Structure formats: C-alpha cells, structure tokens
C-alpha positions in Angstrom: 12.7 24.6 -14.0 12.7 21.9 -11.5 12.4 22.7 -7.8 12.3 20.3 -5.3 12.3 19.1 -1.3 12.3 15.9 0.5 10.2 13.3 -1.6 8.3 16.3 -4.0 9.5 17.5 -6.8 7.8 20.1 -9.1 8.6 20.4 -13.0 7.3 23.3 -15.2 4.9 21.9 -17.3 4.6 18.3 -15.5 2.2 16.9 -12.9 4.3 16.9 -9.2 6.0 14.0 -8.3 8.6 12.5 -6.6 11.8 11.4 -9.1 12.1 12.4 -12.8 13.7 12.0 -16.0 13.9 15.4 -17.7 15.4 15.6 -21.0 15.7 18.7 -23.6 11.9 18.9 -24.7 10.0 17.4 -21.6 10.1 14.4 -19.3 8.3 12.3 -17.0 8.7 10.7 -13.6 11.1 8.2 -13.2 10.5 4.7 -12.6 13.9 3.6 -11.0 12.6 -0.2 -11.1 12.5 0.0 -15.1 16.2 -0.3 -15.7 16.8 -2.0 -12.7 18.2 1.4 -10.7 18.7 0.9 -6.7 20.6 2.8 -4.5 23.3 -0.1 -5.0 24.9 -0.6 -7.6 23.2 2.6 -8.8 22.1 4.5 -11.4 21.7 2.1 -14.4 22.6 2.6 -18.3 19.2 2.6 -19.7 18.3 5.3 -17.4 20.8 7.5 -19.2 20.8 5.9 -22.7 17.2 7.7 -22.6 18.4 10.9 -22.2 21.0 10.3 -24.7 18.3 9.2 -27.3 16.2 12.3 -26.5 19.1 14.8 -27.1 20.6 15.7 -24.3 24.5 16.4 -25.1 24.5 17.4 -21.4 23.7 14.9 -18.4 23.3 16.1 -14.7 22.7 13.0 -12.5 21.4 13.9 -8.6 22.4 11.1 -6.3 19.6 12.1 -3.5 19.4 14.3 -0.8 21.6 12.5 1.1 23.9 10.9 -1.7 22.9 7.6 -1.0 22.0 6.6 -4.4 25.0 5.6 -6.3 26.1 5.9 -10.3 26.7 2.1 -11.6 30.1 1.7 -13.3 28.7 0.5 -16.3 27.0 4.2 -16.3 30.3 6.1 -16.0 31.8 4.2 -18.9 28.8 4.6 -21.3 29.1 8.5 -20.5 32.8 8.5 -20.7 32.6 6.6 -24.0 29.5 9.0 -25.7 31.7 12.0 -24.9 28.8 13.7 -23.3 29.5 16.6 -20.5 28.3 14.9 -17.0 27.7 15.9 -13.8 26.9 14.2 -10.7 26.0 16.1 -7.6 23.5 16.2 -4.4 20.2 16.3 -5.9 19.6 19.9 -4.9 22.5 21.1 -6.2 21.7 18.6 -9.7 18.3 20.5 -10.0 20.3 24.2 -9.8 23.0 23.3 -12.3 20.0 21.7 -14.5 18.3 25.2 -14.0 21.2 27.1 -14.9 22.0 25.1 -18.2 18.6 24.4 -19.4 17.7 28.4 -19.1 21.2 29.0 -21.1 19.6 27.1 -24.0 21.8 24.1 -23.4 20.2 20.6 -24.4 20.4 18.9 -20.6 19.0 15.9 -19.5 18.8 14.7 -16.2 17.6 12.3 -13.2 16.3 13.3 -10.3 15.6 11.2 -6.8 14.4 13.6 -4.1 15.0 11.2 -1.2 18.0 9.8 0.3 
C-alpha cells in the first residue's frame, strides 16, 4: 500500500521517501536521474523496463501532483509493444489505482513522483 502527500511517500514495508518504484514483490526509492527521467521529456523506457523485468503485467505511472512529469514517446511505445495494461494518472489517483489493483492480487508495478 502506498500513501503520499506533497514530497513525502510512505510504502508499506519500506522506509519513507519522496519518489518510488514499486513492483509486485517490493520496491525502492526512485532515482529519476538513473535513466534520464526529468519532467520533460518524461519517464524513460529504462524505468518501465525494470517494472516489466520484475514481473509487472499492469503498470501505473504517476504524473506528479501537478501533472508536470511527462511520459516520453519511447516509453509509451515500449508499453504498447509489450501489451501490458498501462495507466497514466495524476500521482494521487495513480496511488489509489495502484492500491486497488495490488489489493486485488494483480501483479502491478508503478512509478510515483510526489511533487510537481
């Protein structure tokens, strides 16, 4: 389960932090710079590949609280090619959807940006 407010995220079983990568059996803080993710051009394919490699068949991407984080076109293409069920939402809505899907036993992964 994930709960968040501006700049602060709590994930059950993990230390509190700001931004998170979550997958079916765990997660970790999200270092957005690792794959070059910035507000623009947005979430990069490398961030999503990690979710796929860790067994996610449903992916939820948070756009930030003010929806300033974009999704790079290459990332959208990767999601389309893999055929996974993908959802892109404002971060609070993304967290609620993630919690709902995970509670239903779906192998869900997600990226959550807790600020802008």
